[in-house]
N, C-alpha and C positions, 0 to 999 in steps of 0.2 A: 599470340593469344590463341588458345585452342577453342574450337567451336564444334562440339560433338553433340549429335542428336541423342535423345534419351534412349533410342533403340540400340545404340552402340556402347552403352555404359558397361562397366566392368562386370565380367562373369568369371566363374571358376574355369581355368584352362584345362584342356585335355592334353594328351601326350604330344599330338601333332603341333598344337599351339606352342607348347614349351620348346620344341625343337626349332620352330620358326623364330621364336624370340631369341634363342641362343645364337642362331645363324645370323640374324639381323644385328645383334649386339657385337658378334665377331667381325662382321663386315664394317660396321661403324667404327669399331676400335681400330681396325687395320687402316681405315681411311684417315682417321685423325692422327694415327701414329705416322703415316706417310707424310701428312701435311706438316707435322712437327719436325720430321726429319728434313724436309725441304727447306724449312726456315733455318735449321741449325747448319745446313750445308750451304746456305746463302744461294740457293738455286733461284730465289726470287729477289735478288738484290738489285734488279734493274738492268743488269747486263744481258740477262736472258729473259725474254717476255714469258710470263706464265702461260701455261696452256689454257685453252678455253674451259671455263667452268671450274677452275681450280684456284680462284682468288680466295684466300683464307679470310679476308675481311667480310665476306658475304655468308660465311657459314653460321647459321643460327645456333645460339647456345641454348640447349633444351633446359627448361626449368628443372631445378634440383628437387629431390624429395626431401622434405623438411623432417629432421629427426630429433629436434630438441624436445624438451618435456612438454611444452604447450601443444606442439603439433601432435605428438604421440597420444596424449590424453584426449585431445579433441577428436582425432581420427577414431580412437577406440570408442568414444561416446557415440559418434555419428554412425559408425558401423553397427554398434550394438542396437541402437534404436531403429535403424533403417530396415525396411523390407524391400530389397532391391528387385524382387520378382514382380512388384506392382508398378504399373506404368504411371509416372507422375502426372501425366495428362488425364488419367482416369480418376485418381484419388491421391492428391499431393500429400495430404495428411498421413495416409497409411504408408505411402512411399517413404516418407522421412521418419515417421514415428510408429510404424506398424508393429514393431517388436517391443516398444516401450513397456507394454503391459506385462510382458514375460519377466521383466527384471525389476519391477517396482510394485509396491503395495500401498494401498490407502492407509495412512497412519490412523491409530485410534483417535476418535473425536474429530476427524476431518471428513469433509465431503468429497475430497479429491486429492490426488497426488500430482504435483507438477515439479519441474526442475527448481522453481523458486521455493516451493515448500520443502524440497529435499535440502536445499542450501540453508533454509531457516532452521531446519532440524539440526544440521551440522553446527550452525552458529550457537544454537541452544546448548548442545552438548559441550562445545568449547567453553561457553560461559559457565555452564554447570561445574566443569572442572576447576575453573578459576575461582568460583564462589565457594567451593569446598576445599580449596587448597589452604595450607597453613598460612597464617598471617606472616607477611614479610616486613622487615624493618622499614622498607621504602613505601609501604602502604600508607596512603593518606587516611585520616580519621574517618572520612565518609566512605572510603573504600572498605575499611574494616567493618563499618556499620552495615554495608550491603551484604558482606559475607555472613554476618550474624543474623540479619533479616532472613536471608535464604535458609540458613540452618534452622531457625525457629519455624519457618514456613514448612519445611520438610518434616519436622518432628510432629507428625499427626498424633502420635500416642500422647504426647504432652498436651496437645491442643484438645483432644477428646476428653482428657481427664482434668484439665485445669478448671478451677471454679469460674474463672472469667469467661470460659468458652462453653461450659457444659450445657447450658440452656439459653444463653444469651440474655437471660432475664436480668442479671446484674447490670449489664450495660444499658439495656433498655430502661430499667428503672432509673438509672442515673440521668438518662435523657429526659424522662418525664418529670422527675423530681426537680431537675434543674430549671424546668419550665414553670415550676410552682403548681403542678397539677398531680392528682393522685394516679397511681398505677392502674392500668387496665387489666393486670394479670390476676387471675383467680376469680372465677365466677363471671357474672355478666359484665359486659363492657360498660364502663361509666359514660354517661353522656356529659362530655366536658367541652370546653372551648378549645379549638385546635390551633388557631393562628399563631399564638406565641410559641407553641411547640414547634411549628414549622420554622419559625425564625431561629429557634435553637438548632434545629437540624441544619439549617443553612450555615450557621456558624461553624459546624463541624464537618459538613460534607459538601457544601455548595450545591447540593442537589436535593430537591424534594419532588414529590410526584407532580407538582403543579408547575413550578418554574425552576429555571437554572440560572444562576448568577455567575458572571465571569467578567473577563476583560477582553476587549477587541480593539484593533486599530480604528481610529476615527477616519471615516471615508474621505472627508475633506482634506485631511492632512495625516497621512498614514504614519508619520513619525510620532504622533501623539496617540495615546490610548484613552478609551472611554469605558464606562461601566456598561456591561452587556447583560440584558435581561431577556431571556428567551424561554421557550417551552422546554420542559424537562425531557431528556432522552429516555428516561426510565419508564417502562411499563411492565406489568406482570405478564401480559400476552407476549409471546415470542415474536410474532409478526403482526403488526397493527392491521394489515389488510384483512386478517381473519375476521375482524369485527364487521367487515362490509359484506361478508359472504352469508350463506344460509345460517339460520339460527342454531341448527344442531351441528355446526362446524366442529370438526374433530379437535382442533386446537382449543376451542372455547370449552368443549366438554372436558377435555383433559385438564385444563386449567381449573375448572370447577372441582373436579375430583381431587386434584392436588391440594387446593386450598382447604376444602371441607374435611378431607380425610387425613391429611398429614400436617399441614402447617398450622392451621387454626387450632387443631387438636393439641399441638405442642405448646400453644399459648393458654391451655386449660379452658378453652371455650367448649361448652357442652355440645354434643353432637347435633341436636336440632338447631341450636343457635348458630353453629358453624355452617350448616347448609344454608340457612337463611342469610347469614352474613356474606358467604361466598357469592350468592346470587346478587346481592346488593353491590358488592365490590366490583363484580364484572360489569354490571349496568353502569356504575359510576365511571369506570375506566372507558367504557364505550363512548360515553358522552364527552369525556376529555379528548379522546382520539378524534372525535368528529370535528373538533374545533382546531386541530393542529394544522400548521402550515406545511404544505408538501414540498414546495419548490423554494429552497433558500437561495437559489441563484437568480431569482427574479430581482431586477434592479429596484422595483418598488419595495422589496423586503430589505435589500442591502442598504438602502439609504434612509431608513427610518430612524430619526434622531429627535430627541426633545431634551430640554434642559431639566434640571432637578425640580424647579418650581412647577413647570408644566406637568412633569411626571406625578408630583404629589397631588396636583389638582385633578388630573384625569384618571389616575389609578390610585385612589385614596386608600383602598383596602390593602392592596399590595404594598404600598409604601408604609402604612402604619404597622402592619403585622409581619411583613416579611423583611423590610429593608432597614428599618431604624436600628435594630440591634446589630445587624451586619455592618452597617456603615460605622457605628460607634466602635465595634470590636476592632475593625481594621483601620480606625482613625481616618475614615474617608469623609472628612468634613468639607463639603463643597456645596455651593449653591448654583453656580452657573455652568458647571461642567456638563457636557452633553451625555445623554444616556441613549444607548442603542437598544432598540427593541425589535424582536423578530416579527411580530405582528400585533399591531395595536388592537385589532378586532379580537384576536385570540385572548390577549391579556384582559381586555374589558369583559369579554363574554365569560371567561372562566372564573374571574373573581366574583361575579354575581352568582354563577352556578354553584361554585364551591361554598360560598357563604350560606346558601340556602340548603345545602345537603346536610343530612343528619351528622352530627358531630362524631358519633361512634363509627360511622362509615369512613369519614375522612381520616380519623385517627388511626383506625385499623389499616386502612390503605397505606398510610404513611409508614406504619410499622412494617408492613409486608414488603414495601419497596426497599426500605432500609435493610431488612433482613436479606433480601435478594442481593443488594449491593455489597453486603458483607459476607457473602457465602464462602469466599476464599479464606476468611479468618476464623470461622466458627466451626463447631464440631459437626460430625457427620449427621447426627440426628436432625439437625436443622438445615444444613446445606444440601444434603442429598436430594430431598424432594424438588428443590429448585433446579438442581443439575439434571436430574432424571427427566423433568419436564422439558428442559431445554434440549436434551438429547432426543427425546421423542419428537418434539416440534421440528427439529432439523433433519429428521430421518437418519440419524447416526446410531450405530449399534453400540459403540463403546464410548466410555468417557475418556477425555484426555488424561494423560498421566499426571500425578501430583507434581512431578518434577516440571513438566511443561507449565502447569498452572502457576507454580512458584516463580519460574523464570519470567512469565508474563507479568506477574505482580511486582517483582523486584525491579524490572526494567521500566515499569510504569511509574512506580513510586520513587525510585532513585535512579532516574535516567542518566544524570551526569556521572554519578559514581560508577555505575555499571559500564558506561561508555568508556571512562578512563581505564578501568580494568581491562576491557576488551582491546582498546587501542594500543596499550603498552605491552600486551602479552601475546596476542594471537599471531599476527603477521606484520611484516614490514611494509607499511603503507608507502614509504618513500620509493619503493620499487614500482609501484603502480600509479602513483599520483601524476607523474609527468606524462606517461603515455595516455592516461585517461583524460587529463586536462587537454592535451593536444587533440585528442579525438573529439572532445566536446567543442573545441574551437572549429574544427573542420566541419562538424555538423551544423554549427551556428552559421558559418559562412555560406553553406549551401542553402540553409533556410532563407537567408537574405537574398540569394540568387532566385529562389522560388518566388519570394515575394515580389522581387523586381520584375520577374517574367510573368507574374499572374495576370490573366486577362479579365478576371471577374472582380478583382479589387480595384476600386477607383484610386486615383493618385493620393488623395487626402488620407484615406484609410491605410493605404500601402505605406506611405511615409511614416505614419505614426507606428505602424507595426514594425517597420525596420528599426526605428528609434528604440522601440521597446526591447527588441532582441539585442541591439548594440549595448544597451544599458543594463542588461540582465546581470544581476549579482549571482555569483555561484561559488560553491565550495565543493571540493572533491575529497572524500574520505572523512573530513571533519572541518568545521569552521574554526577559525583562529582562536575564538574565545575558549575552546576546550583545552588549549595549551597554555592558558593564562592562569598560573597557579594562584595568584593573588585574587583574581576574580572567582575562581573555583572555591577558594577558602571562604570568601565573603558570602557566596551563595549557599554554603553549607554551614554557616555559623550556627544556625538553629538546630542542626542535626547532631545532637550530643550523643555520646556512646550509650549503648544499652547494657543492661546487666543480665546475668543468667536468670534472675528472679522475675524480670519483666516479661509478662505474657505477650504472646504474639499479637493479640488483638490490641493490647495497650500500646505496643510499639507501632503498630499500623496506624492507630489513631493519632499518635504523637507525630509521626512522619507526615500524615495527612494535614495536620494543623500547620506544620512548617511549610509544606507545599502551598497551602492556601495563603499564608502570609506572604510568601515570595510571589505568588500569583498576583496579589493585589498591589504589591510594590510596583508593578508595571504602571499603575495609574500615576505613580510619582516620577515616571520617566526612566526607570531602571531596566526596562525591557530590552532584551537583546534579540533582534529579529532572526539571528542565526541559530536559535535554540529549537531543534526539531525533535527532541526526544532521544531514545536510545540509538546510538550511531551504528551499532552492529546490525541493525535491521537490514533486511535484504530489500532495499527500496530506493527509489528516486522520487523526490517530492518537490512540487512547485508551490510556492506561497505567493499568491497574487498581491496580497496587501503590502509586500515589500519587494515584489518582482525579483524573488530569490529562488534559485533552484539548488537543492542539495542532493549530492550523490553519496549515499551512505557507504561507510566502509564495508558493511556486510556484503554488498553486491559486487565489490571490486575484486572478485576472485572467481576461480573455476566454478561453474562452466560459462560465466558471463563475460569475464574479462581475462583474456589470454594474450598479453601484449607481445609475446615472442612468436605468436602464430602468424601466418600470412594475413594480409590486410582484409581478405574476404571473410576471414574468421573474426577479426577485430571489429570490422564494420557490421558484419552480419549478426554477431551476438550482442555486443554492448552498444554498437552504433545505432541499432534499431531501437534499443531501449531509450537512448538519448533522444533520437528522432521523435519517438512517440510522446515523450514527456514535454518536448518543446512545443508540441501542438497545443498544450494546455495554456500556453501564453495567449492564444487567440480564441480558445473555445468559449463555451457558454459562461464560465466563471471568469476566466482570465481576460476576456474581452471587456469587462467592466472596469478594469484598472489600467491606469496609464503606466509609463515607464518608471514612475516613482512609487507606484502602488496605490495612488489616490483613486477614488471612485470618480471616473470621468467617462462620459459618453463619447468615445473617440471614433466610433464606427458611424459612417453615414447611413442613412436609411436604405439607400440602394445596396450598399455592401451587406447590411444586415439581412436584406431579403435574399441576396445571392447565397449567403451563408445558410439561411433557413432552408432554401431549396436543396442545397447539397446535403445538409443534415437530414432533411426529409427523405432523401433517397436511401440513406443508411438505415434510418428508422424503419422504413417500409421493407427493406431487404432483410434485416435481422428479425423483424416481427414475422415475416413470411417463413423464416427458417425455424420458428417455434419459440422465440423468447420475447420478452418485453423490450422491443427495440427503443422505446422512448426512455426507459430508465437507464439503459446502457449506452445511449447515443454518444455522449462525450467520449467515452473510452473506446467505442467502436471506431469513431472518426480518428482518434489518436492511433489505434492499432494499424489502420489502413494508411493514413497519411504518413505516419512515422516510418513505415516500411519503404514507401516511395522516397521519402527524404533521405534515409540512410543509404539506399541503393544509389541515388543520385550523387551523394557525397562520395561514395566508393568509386563510382565511375569517374568522377572528377579527379580523385586521387590517382587513378590509373593514368588518366590523360596528363596529369602533372608530373608523373614519375615514369616516363617511357623506358628508362634504362634500369628499372628495378623490377625484373620479372618476378611474378608470384611463384613461390615454391609450392610443391604439391604435397598434400597430406598423404601419408602412407595408405595405399590401397584405393586412392581416389584418382588414379592417373587418367581415367577416361572422362573426367568431368571438367568443364571449363571453370575459370574463376567466378564467372557470373552465376553459374549453377551452384557452385559451392557457397556463394553468399546466401542464396535462398535456402539451401540445405541447412546451413548454420543457423539462420534465423528461425527456421521451423523447429529446430531442437530446443529453442527457448520455450516453446508452447506445447511440447508433448504432454499428454495428461491421461490419467485414468480417473474415472469419477463414479461415485455412487449415484445412480440415476434417480433413485428415490430422494436422496438428500438434495440434489440439484433442483428437482421439481418442487420440493417443499419450500425451498428458499425463495422468498418474494422480494428480497432486498439486494439483488445482484447489481453491482455497479459495472462489472465486466461481464461479457458474454462467455461463460466458462467453457462451453463446448465448441465455440466458433472462432476462437482467437487465432487459430492457424488456418483453417480451411477458407473462411470468408475473405480475409485479405489476399489469399492466394488466388481466389476467383476474380478479385477486382484488379489484380496487378497485371498490367500490360507487360511490364518488364520481366516478370517471372515467366509468363507464358511465351514471350519471345525467347528467353534463355533456354527453355526446354522444348521449343518448337511445337508447342501445343496447338493443334488445329482449332480454328474457330468453331464453336458449337460443341467442343469436347467438354466433359464434366468440369475440368479445371478452367476452361476458357469459354464461359458462356457469352452470349451476345450482349446481354444487358449487364452493365457494370456501374458501380458508384465510385466517384473519385472526388478528392478534395482539392488537390493541387493539379 
């Protein structure tokens, strides 16, 4: 194994260097030819003792340069991104990714560009080609429906001129008339009772501005599902924290302008009334946001259950006006079934607050939220103000393309159909499933070794954690249910073909209704825990409620999975992704569920405190670097711990395979396998970003600008590999670690 300091890494050769290399190659070739000749002439057959130092069995075989496709494309990528003139001990991020900015651009509508975003864009283009391709005889009915959905979505000319879309008025009148109340359009807003209208919206969208209704696994037995009632994710303000800042906050002022000058005007509200209503709407939403639960990972929130009888007694208004019609519509007749709620205080507080609010304010707020949620289906005169406001709030100059918007909508509304199209057409998963699965198992085995060797976990918590890893359910590429034609046909029974005359908004509503019915079928026990959405997504996801990890087909390709490259590339690129995702089995959310996905407190108090201390170190470190370390804490721990886990698993592989020397990537002859592991890992997190957009975003789960440099600073193994002196910028004295 080669151990080269970073000061001797590869540089362009001059003429003298070239002659020296040629001379060394000639001498080495002559020496090897002589040894081969000795063997052929039987000079070493035992009758004549070999001369000292000429025993062919001790001649080391130098690693070969790897020239297969995976090696060549990996080498080209790393060379392109690397700035080899920078000392890795001074700035590891610039050393590995310093030239990334010269070859990449931030796409329209995005705050940053990363290798994952580049791959997502490639997947979107692949799917766009599939969705615009002619129908094939082998296409399933639901796959044909996905193609027609995408075609209608892209036809903005028809959308802008279709009577159903032109002003949205027809659809909104249908909503209000179905509730038995007069329309609010034309003149002043009518003061009417709103709760039944909310119930009607729930029937069609499952979302209103006050509550969201859905299905969730029951914490006591995750194989069963319960009705879930929680706060709505929808708000008019782009970032809720803006309401906690100064009164003249830029986002609040922009929202007022958008509502009063654009949206309410489109509803025929007079100018003066529009300004007055916009102010009331903003004050109403501020009050709603004030009551919202912030931390859904809190065990006190996760374990909130009551039966239907108790729910009816304690939340009478919500039950009477929100739930009765919904339960009747989806035939959910039950009395003793558990109901999960996000926060009893929130639900109790807002039902009283909303009932006391002016009806015209509540009604108008409901209309505006619904319009925002439908912006992808409706004409530009209504959707553009919402999109422009979102772009301003996010600090982004350009809107995403219509193609991207339609790809997001069709994969959201028809995830099974688009997954099937992608899986059968884009690339052969059979070539990558086996090596990817083998890699997952290698990383899991090393995680168990980490747990066994951990000094801060007590035996009781350690044993539970090991059991959870051993019983982890996983799928690579796709879960088996996606290849079950009978199951797929059953799930798409409601999704009948569309006609050319059916408008896009009508098709969207019909598909939404089918999805809602399938969603509530989960209460009857038909839920499949392996349904994760569109499988072409560039993603790995862990589901605590079933202790399941899914490795989506979209990520099983260049530049993250290159199975024919040396193992330092395989472990450095995809192994680190596996390693970081496995940390979620133990983090703030995963630690609340046992090996079966049930809500169980399996951590001892001492282990929890140790975990909190380690998490606090990362929180403080990342906050000091300029971001909200509390909001990104779980992902920061995963980034750091996952790197250590994957490198440990790679080193274990090297020890277990002493007779399998690692080949060299072209042009990287002066780097050790350990150094190449970290160079490969760093290339996962190269990025360029819009500083204004990053600063405006208040909802980061990941630390966008620190996912490379901060783990490098904390990694003892990386600094050892590059011989970085203590106290150098990449190797500070103070570090945070998890394992």
